[in-house]
N, C-alpha and C positions, 0 to 999 in steps of 0.2 A: 632719198632723193635730195639733192642740194640745188637750191635756187641761187643763181649767180647774178649779181648786178654790177653795175659800173661803180668804181670807187671803192672806198673802205668805210668801216665804222657805220655811221648813220646812213650812208648811201646804200650799204649792203642790206641794212634793215628795211630801208624804203624799197629796195629792189625785191626783197622777200615778200613784203606786203603786196606790192604790185603783182608779183608772180602768183601769190595765192589768190588775189582777186581775179587775175586772168584765168587761173585754174577753175575757180567756181563759175566764172562766166562760160568757160568751155563746157563744164558739166551741164550747165543750164541749157546751152545751145544744143548739146547732144541729146539731152532729155526732150527738148522741144521737137527735135528732128524725129526721134523715135516715136514720140506721141503722134505726130502727123502721119507717120507711116502706119501706125496701128489704128488710127481713126478709120482708114479705108478698110482695113481688115475687120474691124469690129463694127462696121456699119450694119445696122439691123439688130445688133445685140446691145440695146440701150442700157440695161442695168450694168453690164460688164464695162461698157464704155464710160459710164458715170463713175464707176468705182476706180478705174484707172485715172481719170481726170482728178478725182479726189486725192489719190495717193500722190500724184505729181504736184498738185497745189500745195499739199502739206510739206513735201520735200523742199519746194522752193521757199516756203515760209521759214522752215527750220534752218535753211542754209542762207537766210537773208542777212545774218549778222548777229552779233552779241546782244544788241539792243532788244531784239525780239525775245530772246531767251530770258533776258533780265526782266522784261515786262511780265512774261508768263510766270516766272518764279515769284515776283512781287505779288501778282494776283493770287497765286496759290497760298502765299503766307497770309495775305489779308483775309482770304476766305476762311482760313482756319481760326482767325481771331473773332469772326462774326459770331455773336451769341455767347461768348465766353465772359463770365463775370470775373471781376478782379478780386484778389484776396485783399482783405483789409490791411494786412501787414505790408503789402506792397505799395500802398498809397503814400504819396509825398505829403508834406505839410500843406502845400498849395492845394492839392486835391482833397485833403481832409476839410479844409476851410470851404472849398467849393461844394463838397457834399453836405456840409452843415448848412450852407445857404439853401441848397435844394430841399433839405429835410424841413427846415423852418417854413419855407414857402409852401410845401405840400401840406404840412400840418395846419397852417393858417387857412388854406383853401378848404380843407376838409372841415374845419370848425365852422367856416362860413356856410358850407353846405348843410351842416348839422343845424345851424341857426335858422337857415332858410326853410328847412323841412319841418322844424318844430315850432315855427313862429305862430302859426294859426292855432294849434291845439295846446302847445306848451310855451307860452310867451316868456315866462320867467326863466326857464331853462335855456331858451333861445337867447335871452339877454346875456346869460353867463357865457355861452359859446361865442357871442359877438365880442365880449370883452377878452376872452382867451385868444380869439383870432387876431384882435388888434395887438395884443402883446406879442404874438408870434411874428407879426409884421414888423414890430419894433426890433425884435431880436434879429430878424433878417437884415434890416437896415444897418444895425450895428456890425454885423458880420461883413456885409458888403463894404462898409467904410474901412474896417480893419484890413480886409483883403486888398483893397485899392492901395492902402498905404504900404503894404508889404510886397505885393506882387503885380500891381498895375491894374489896368482897366479890364483886360480880358479875363472872364471867368469861365473855365472849362465846364462843359456840360457833363456832369456825373450825377447819376440818380441812384436811389436805393436799390433798384433792380440791377444796377451795374456792379454792385459789390456783394460778395458772398456774405451770408450771415443774417441778412435782413429777412423778416417774415413778410411774405406777400400778403397784402391787404385785399380783402374782398370788398369791392366798391359798393357796399350796401347803402352808402349815403346818397346814392343816385336814385334809390327806390323811394316810392311814396305809397302809403304813409310810412314815416320812420317810427320804429319802436323805441320808446324812451329808454327802456332798460338796456337794450343793445347799444344805444348811442352812448350812454354813460359808461358802460363797460369798455367800449372801444376807446373812448377818450382816456380812460385810465391806462389802457394798454399802450396807447400811442406815447403818452408822457413817460411811461416806464422804459419803453424802447429807446426813446430819444435820450433819456438820461444815461442809459447804459452805453449808448454810442459815445457820448462825451467822456464817460469814464474810461472807455477803451481807447479813445483818441488821445487822452492825456498821457497814457503809457506809450503811445506810438511816436509822439513828437518829441523833439529835443530842445527846440527854441523856447527860452523862458517866457517870452512875451506871448507866444501862441499857447503855451501851457496855462498861463494865467487866464487868458481869454476863455479857453475851454473849461477851466475850472469854474469861472464865473457863470458860464452858461449851464454847466452841470448843476450848480446851486439853484439857478432859476428854474430849470426843469424839475428839480426836486420839489420846489414849491408848487409848481404846476401839477405834479403828480399828487401832492397832498390836496390841492384844490379839486382835482378830478375825483379823488377818492371821497371827498367831502361834498360832492355835488348834492347828494341826498340830504345832507345835513343843512346845506345852505337854502334849501327850499323850505319856506315857512309852512306851517300846518294848513293855512288857508290856501296857499298856492298848490300844495300837494293835494288837497281835496279837489281843487278845480282840475288838476291834471288827471287825477283818478277818475273824475267824472268824464273827462274828455276821452280817456282810454276806454271807459265803459261804453260810451256812445259809439266809438269805433268798433268795439267788439259786437255790440248789438247790430250795428249797421252791416258789418261784413260777415258775421257768422250766424248770429241768432236769427235775424230776419230771413236770410235764405234758408236756413235749416227749418225754421218754423213754417215757412211757406211750403217746403217739401213735405214736412210731417203732416200738415193739414191736408194737403192734396192727396198724399198716399193713404192716410187713414180714412178720409171721408169719401174721396172719389171712387175708391175701389170697393166700397161697401156694396154698392148696387150690383156690379157684375158678380162678385163672390157669392152673395146670398141669393141672387137670382138663379145662378147655376146650381146652388145647393138645393133650393126648393124645387127647381125644375127637374132635376135628375134624382134627387134623394140619394146621391152618391158622394161620399166624402172625397174620393179620389178625383172625381170630375170637378168638384168645387175647388180642390187644392190646385189642380192644373190651371183652372181659369184664374184663380187668385194669383198664382205665381206669374203667369203671363202678364196679367194686368199690372202687377207691382213692378216687374222689371221694365215693361214697356213704358209705364208712367215715369219711372226713374230716369230712363234714358231721355225721354222727351223733355222732362223738367230740367235736366242737367243742361241740355243744349239751349233751351229757352232762356235760362238764367245766364249762362255764359255769354250768349250772343246779344243779350239785352243792352249792355253798355260795357265799355272798357274800364269804368271806374275812375277815369281821369277827371271828369267833371263832377260826378256825384260823390266821390270819396268812398265808394263801396268796395274798394279793394280789387284784387286781381280777379279777372273773370273766371279763370280756370278753377281757382279755389272756391269761388261762389258756386259755380256749376257743379263741382264735385260734392260740396256740402248739400246742395239742394237735391241732387240726384240720389245720393245715399239715403238721406232722410225720407225722401219720397218712397223709395223701395222699402225701407224699414217700416214705414207706416202701413204699407200694404201687406208686407210679409207677416206682420204681427198677428192679424186676425185670419191669416191664411194657414199658418202652421197648425192650428188645432185640427184642421181637416185631414191631417195625417192619421188621426185616430179613425179606426175602421168603423166604429159605431157612430152612425150619423147623428143621433140625438145627443150623445156625449160631446161629439165634436162641435155641434151647433151651440150647445150651452157654453162650452169653453170659449168659443169665438165671440159670443156675446159679452162675456166677462172681459175679455181682452179689449174689445171695442170700447167698453166703458172706461177701462184704464187708459186707453189711448186718448180719449176725449178729455179725461181728467188731467192728463199730462199736458195736453195742449192748453187747457185753461190755466194751469199753473204757470207755464212758460209765459203766457200773455200777461199774467199778473206780475210775474217776477221781473221781466225785462221790458215789457211794453207799457208798464204802469196802468194796466187795465184793471179795474176793480174785479175781485175774484168772482163775485156773484154774476156780474155783467159778462165776464169772460166765459164762465161756465154756461150761462144761459145761451149765449151766442153759439158756442160750440155744440152744445147738446141739441139745440133746435136744428142746426144744420145737419148734424150726424143722424138724428132720428128721422128727419125727412128723407135723406138718402137711403137709410136702412129700410124704411117703410116702402120706398119705391122699389128697391131690390126684391123684397119679399112679395110685393104685389105682382111684379112682372113674373117672378119665378113661379108663383102659384096660379097664374092665369092660364 
């Protein structure tokens, strides 16, 4: 079909455009007319009427012009780019410098978090991380100054997660308390990774000035890596002794104390029901069932009691789930220890074996109190034995009555 307009050349083109516009307008009017006719026919058929309206609206949108189609195509392309990391080889020199700035800033903030988390228990190591963080801030300032001289004020946002090849860091620096061994290991890994980045970047750029800058930074990171590897060596014996003592206190507070409380509760509190059932029934099987139920029930109860006592944020006692698990398991273990002998069918043999295990349990509790709680051995043994004997005697007395 040929659209004819008045005149020639540009006028024909204009006539063709006007004719096409008139054609689309005609189609739209025809569609609207048929839609109104069908609305009467489809009255009462709501789902079908909605479907027809949807199709008509989409037809009008798609025939609305090239701009709509271009917008849809642009949105489609953008959606495919979301979540895609860049290849390092595709980065420009400008983007490499911007990434270096981001890396130095992130490392500096991580070191600041390390220092903050270690300051109370490991002040000497915290001071080292303060110094390393300050150096990273100085490197970042130098990079920003060089970037401004070469590329202007705007620094594009490009982070380690935006580029393929970087190892994703687990943000354990946000947890409290920090483990000194993990912190020192992470610092060494961070410096090694940053140094490798600068080495790779030097092979990527061609500008002599940028290559020199990256080479200087690589040398600085090499020294940082040596410093990170020598963190243990920079700690004096006196400081290391103090840090070991602090680590021991945390271990006692977060592991030993909950475990000892559970072991004492399981070993002592279950003596009465187990031996009461044993002497009341003279049956190893009955005593075993009572001891098993008492041990598991006490373990569950103590686990919840310890976990819900506090969240550890103020007392420094660590994660409540870990404390609850330790307490519950040790409580159950303490009760199960003198319950297992009643699997022996002979009651007298089972009873004798249970008494021996009770003595071993009480001795273990006394040793732990002496080893970790600095309680004199004789004093700890006396306290534990007196309590255990009293509960044991009560169980036998009730079972024999």
